[in-house]
C-alpha positions as CSV (number, residue, x, y, z in Angstrom):
1,M,-68.5,-11.4,48.8
2,P,-70.0,-12.4,46.0
3,D,-69.5,-16.4,47.3
4,D,-71.2,-15.2,50.3
5,V,-74.2,-14.1,48.5
6,P,-77.1,-14.4,50.8
7,M,-79.1,-17.4,49.3
8,M,-81.7,-19.8,50.9
9,R,-83.4,-22.6,49.3
10,I,-87.2,-23.1,50.1
11,G,-88.6,-26.1,48.7
12,S,-88.1,-25.8,45.0
13,N,-87.4,-22.1,45.2
14,L,-84.0,-20.0,45.6
15,L,-84.5,-16.6,47.7
16,V,-81.5,-14.6,46.9
17,T,-81.1,-11.3,48.9
18,L,-79.2,-8.1,47.4
19,Q,-77.9,-5.5,49.8
20,G,-75.8,-2.6,50.4
21,D,-74.0,-0.5,47.9
22,L,-73.1,-3.0,44.9
23,E,-70.3,-2.2,42.6
24,D,-70.7,-3.2,38.9
25,A,-67.7,-6.1,39.3
26,T,-69.4,-7.3,42.4
27,V,-72.9,-7.5,40.5
28,E,-71.6,-9.5,37.9
29,Q,-69.8,-12.1,40.3
30,I,-73.2,-12.1,41.8
31,E,-74.9,-12.8,38.6
32,R,-72.5,-15.8,37.9
33,V,-73.0,-17.3,41.6
34,V,-76.5,-17.0,41.6
35,T,-77.2,-18.7,37.8
36,R,-74.5,-21.5,39.0
37,E,-76.7,-22.2,42.3
38,V,-80.2,-22.3,40.2
39,A,-78.8,-24.6,37.9
40,R,-76.9,-26.8,40.7
41,I,-80.4,-27.3,42.7
42,Q,-82.6,-26.8,39.4
43,A,-84.7,-24.3,41.1
44,R,-88.0,-24.0,39.8
45,G,-88.7,-20.5,41.1
46,M,-86.2,-17.3,42.5
47,L,-87.3,-14.9,44.7
48,I,-84.7,-11.7,44.4
49,D,-85.1,-9.6,47.4
50,I,-84.0,-5.9,47.1
51,S,-85.2,-4.6,50.2
52,G,-81.8,-3.8,51.2
53,L,-80.9,-1.8,48.0
54,S,-81.8,1.8,48.7
55,L,-80.1,2.9,45.5
56,V,-79.9,1.1,42.0
57,D,-78.0,2.3,39.0
58,S,-78.9,1.9,35.6
59,F,-76.2,-1.1,35.3
60,V,-77.1,-2.8,38.3
61,A,-80.8,-2.7,36.9
62,R,-79.9,-4.4,33.6
63,V,-78.1,-6.8,35.7
64,I,-81.3,-7.7,37.7
65,A,-83.0,-8.1,34.6
66,R,-80.6,-10.1,32.8
67,L,-80.3,-12.2,35.7
68,V,-84.5,-12.8,35.6
69,G,-83.6,-13.7,32.0
70,M,-80.8,-16.2,32.8
71,A,-83.0,-18.2,35.4
72,R,-85.8,-18.4,33.0
73,L,-83.6,-20.0,30.4
74,L,-82.5,-22.3,33.4
75,G,-86.4,-23.4,33.9
76,A,-86.7,-21.2,37.0
77,R,-89.4,-18.4,37.3
78,A,-88.0,-14.8,39.1
79,T,-89.8,-12.4,41.1
80,L,-88.6,-9.2,42.4
81,V,-89.6,-8.6,46.0
82,G,-89.0,-5.8,48.5
83,M,-88.6,-2.8,46.1
84,Q,-88.1,0.6,47.8
85,P,-90.1,3.3,46.4
86,A,-87.1,5.2,45.5
87,V,-85.7,2.4,43.8
88,A,-88.8,2.2,41.9
89,L,-88.8,5.5,40.6
90,T,-85.1,5.3,39.7
91,L,-85.7,2.5,37.4
92,V,-88.6,4.5,35.6
93,E,-86.8,7.6,35.4
94,L,-83.7,5.8,33.7
95,G,-86.1,3.8,31.4
96,V,-84.6,0.4,32.2
97,S,-87.0,-2.3,30.8
98,M,-88.2,-4.5,33.4
99,K,-91.4,-5.7,31.2
100,H,-90.7,-9.2,31.8
101,V,-89.5,-8.8,35.7
102,H,-92.5,-10.0,37.8
103,T,-92.7,-8.2,41.3
104,A,-94.2,-8.6,44.6
105,L,-94.2,-6.5,47.5
106,N,-92.7,-9.0,49.9
107,A,-91.2,-12.6,50.0
108,E,-94.8,-14.1,51.3
109,Q,-96.4,-12.4,48.1
110,G,-93.6,-13.2,46.2
111,L,-93.8,-17.0,47.1
112,A,-97.4,-16.7,46.2
113,R,-96.7,-15.3,42.8
114,L,-94.3,-18.0,42.0
115,Q,-96.8,-20.6,42.8
116,G,-99.4,-19.2,40.6
117,L,-96.9,-18.7,37.5
118,R,-95.7,-22.3,38.4
119,D,-99.7,-23.3,38.3
120,D,-100.2,-21.2,34.8
121,R,-97.2,-22.8,33.0
122,L,-98.7,-26.4,34.0
123,D,-102.4,-25.4,32.7
124,G,-100.9,-23.9,29.7
């Protein structure tokens, strides 16, 4: 499944969709596949759509945060989109640090956020 991670290129951005019940090994493989694709296409931005995740444990949350950090090191800004209220509650209860993770309600708002982050980077 990880080699079949739903990914779509949108201009200079990559849209990655995470869905279903993710096992630890699967999440680590997704992390490798996605970072390789970010580097391959030289993505400037990445949307991580987690609307298909109804539950997130602390390991999955840490890997998502790590994926955002790796994308940044590769020159891409990342925004997490589609978070369910139960997932947000779980992240807060688990105390997983998501300070460096930008979020948006949906992909459209996420793309707008990525554009704003890109404009800020060019200005500063």
